[in-house]
Each structure stands twice: as structure tokens, then as C-alpha cells.
C-alpha angles and dihedrals in degrees: 000000000000113000092240091062098047097080094050090049093053089049093053090047092049096047091048092050090051091053091046090052093050092058099035096098096047092044093052092049092046093049089049092050094046089051093054092045092051092052093251129149121212112231142158124250117214115198110213097201101194095038097051090229138114117216115210113214138172111280092232144355112048092354088231118187119257104175146317134243125207104224096186103056087140093054096123093050092048093048091050091054092047096049091050092055115064093199092050090045093052092054090042090056092040090059090048091052096038124033091007092062088222096324134095113250110229104166128026105159140001145185135178125237117251092258093049094234097116143030117218113212136187111216113197100195092046092045093225151096121235136186112219123197103234092206095054105017090231125134116257096186142343130214116192107210122223113270123010111298137051119207141167122002139197132199121218116244092255089052094233103109132046123198122206132188116229097203102193096049098042089238137129118205123202115207140189101250093215101046106020090233114150109246095182145320140207140193120256136178125288113310102358111218130164122033127199129181115216140183094034091310097310093118137032123207119202123190117206116204104187126216112343101161101076129086092235088110102135111112090240089064095051090112088070093065096078138228110338122181146127114261115201117196136184106243094213090063105010087228120141116260099171145008120203115199103195089192088075093043094047091049092050089049092054099252103116086145093068127089116244092218102121111212126177116354139194126199123207113248090262091046091233095121130042120200115197143175123222134202118285095006126122094211145025144259136230120227124193105218099197095045091039096224142109110255107176143012129203121202114199129205120283121226108240088215091059115101116240090215098112091201087069094059116102110258091334090300121137094164118016119172131059133175138162134222112249091248090056093236102108134044122204115211128195106211092200104182093030092057101231142094126212143181116233127200105237095211098049099022087224112151123224127217116330099239109207111241131160114247095324106206105180142019127204137158126262122247093257092046094235099106143046113228119206129185111229099208092179093057103031095240142104121229134196124218121193112240092212100052105018089231130131112256106172143003133188133187117241138167134303115311104346111207120158119040117192136178113239145145138253132173112293093245096040116133100161144308116307090217133027 
């Protein structure tokens, strides 16, 4: 972006964020009231990546299981297509041997439709997004992404659009959540990863992580990892409004030693600050959006039992999973390779108790906002940690290798599909 345009873009982002902050409280209350009026029940969807299932659990309290959805009812059909196409088969097996750690990746991300009738799922190994009727378990629509792998998604604040990263084509697709029709797309950096809507849905941020499946993990080989940056687009046109290269910001901050591959992120409620994790780092950084600079870094404890051989860390992650309490006062961090999760005070950056967890891979917020919920991919369970005390409050067993956990809705009397 030309320098003369950057100031105006920041002003627009800041003003929009202020408006979003002003209406956040009433919007949350309104959404909750509408859900109850519509006969919907708030739940959490847990994507069991290696199982190809999504467990549906309570959104708070004891996290008790409510039901389970098979997200690959068309598995035989998809596998037939793949095995008859040598190129698709090569990528399918590559996913299994690379990011899948020897397993097929059947569910990466998922969101429910506003009416709670369907769950929309990205399926990495099948390179697609599908909508599944939660009452019948049948597929409503299917969207094959460009390239050969589907990854992280995001749903717009109004629940009508879903963005999905097509990681091997460096593309982000935006789909109508009800029909699966593509509304737009844009190019991102190498291996687009997480997506976040901001400013009430006016902007979409995409974080590209580059190549994370090679063993060229020594810092001297960082240049082989590709073009990694944040792409910000206007969601009315899907045109780029800003590119943020964290390499430049990290160097200016004095951390040339850190990777610029931005992993999970969390915005403050007013969207003035962005907290983000990067590859290979046991900690996170703070980025001032308006001033376009990194302002603080937090290094978290290492587990003495964790190997320092970076090639043994899953997909270049040391810590992977970050969420923020609704009041913006606490951060929850999944210390993936260090086998713990912890709550960090945002003002002081002091961490709380290190809660033992097995390869925690994601962190989100419970429905009532009181707890951080992490997926323990190494133990096949989901665990809640109280934001106020930093202590574990609940845990529930789920399917094989849980990763993404998302808040959603189903019918109030829903217990599972009537047919698979």
C-alpha cells in the first residue's frame, strides 16, 4: 500500500473498531435473546481431526457431551475420486505424512449456520468445505477449494459468510454459509492459515504461515519457509487494503531471532491490540494496530521434558492456541509442545498456574465467558480453565485428536443426527 494511504486506512480501522466496541454488549445480549426465542441451544463443536467427527458438548459448566456428528458421510465417494487421480492421491498422502502426523485430516474447522440447522466443516484431506444437516447427518452442499487442502475458517459476525483458507493455492474463499456459493476470494501469502473478521465484519485478516512441513527448521534456513504476512481485505470488495509483514516489525522490535509465521491470534475487545503466536516460540507478542508496531513480548516457561530439536515440534508449533476473556483482561495460552495451558494477565503479562494438558492445540472461550477451553489433542479430551483463578474446572473425553473448538448452536432438543 502506498505510504500516503496508510494513515487513512488506520483511521478507518480505528473508527470502525470504536463503533464495534460501542455495540458489542448490546449485540451479545441480542444474539443470546434471539437464540432462545428461536428455540436454539448454545453448544461447542469439537473437531476430531483424525476421527472425522465433531463432538457436540455443553458450552460451559461440566462440558458434558450432547451428541456426535459424522462429518465424512461421503468418505467412500471422496476416496474413490482421490485414488483415481494420481495428483490428488499424491497430495492426499502428503497430508497424511506431513501435517497429519501419519493420519488423514478429516476436520479442521467448523461453524453452525445461524438457524442451527447445519454445521459447515473444512476437511483438509478432502480439500473441501461441506454443510451437514445436523438433524439427518446428510450433506447439504459441498465446495471444493482451489488446490489440494482446506484449512482454518472464520464466520462473519452476522453468521452469513464463511471464509476458508485453501493452503496449497494461497487463496482464501468466502462462501455463503447457507448455499455454499462463492461470494469472493483473494490471494494471500504462502500457506494461508487463520482468518479473523474485524470491525463488525468490514474487514477480514488472513495470516499466512509459510511452509511448516519440512525439516529445514534451523533459524539459518528460515528463508526457505516462504512469503509469510498478514493480508487485510475489505469484505465488500475482497480487495487488499493492507499487508503487514511481521518480519519488519519483529526486526524493529529487536527480535530478529523469532519467526514471522503468525499462528493463532486474539484481538482485544476494541481491536486496538493484536496478540499473536509465531512458529517455534514459547510465548506470544503484542501488536499495536493503530501505530503499526510490536510493543511487547511474553516468553513463557519451557517444559524441561520437551525436546529442543525443532524438527520434532508439530508443524513448527511450539505454542499453538490463544484466546482472550470477554473483558480483555486475561489471555489463555495453549503451550502445545510444552504440555500445559495457562492464563496470563494482559496488563502485567504474568502467567498463572501451568495447568498440565496433553499437546493442547487450540484455545477458545466458554459460552458464559468465564473459562478458557482447550483441546488436548494428545489425550483426546477438552478441558476448561477458569479465567479468574487459572485453575482447571472441567474436562470431557472426545474423539481422536481434537483440534478446533467453536461456539455454535443446535435445536434446543437436539441429541444427534437421526441418520449417518
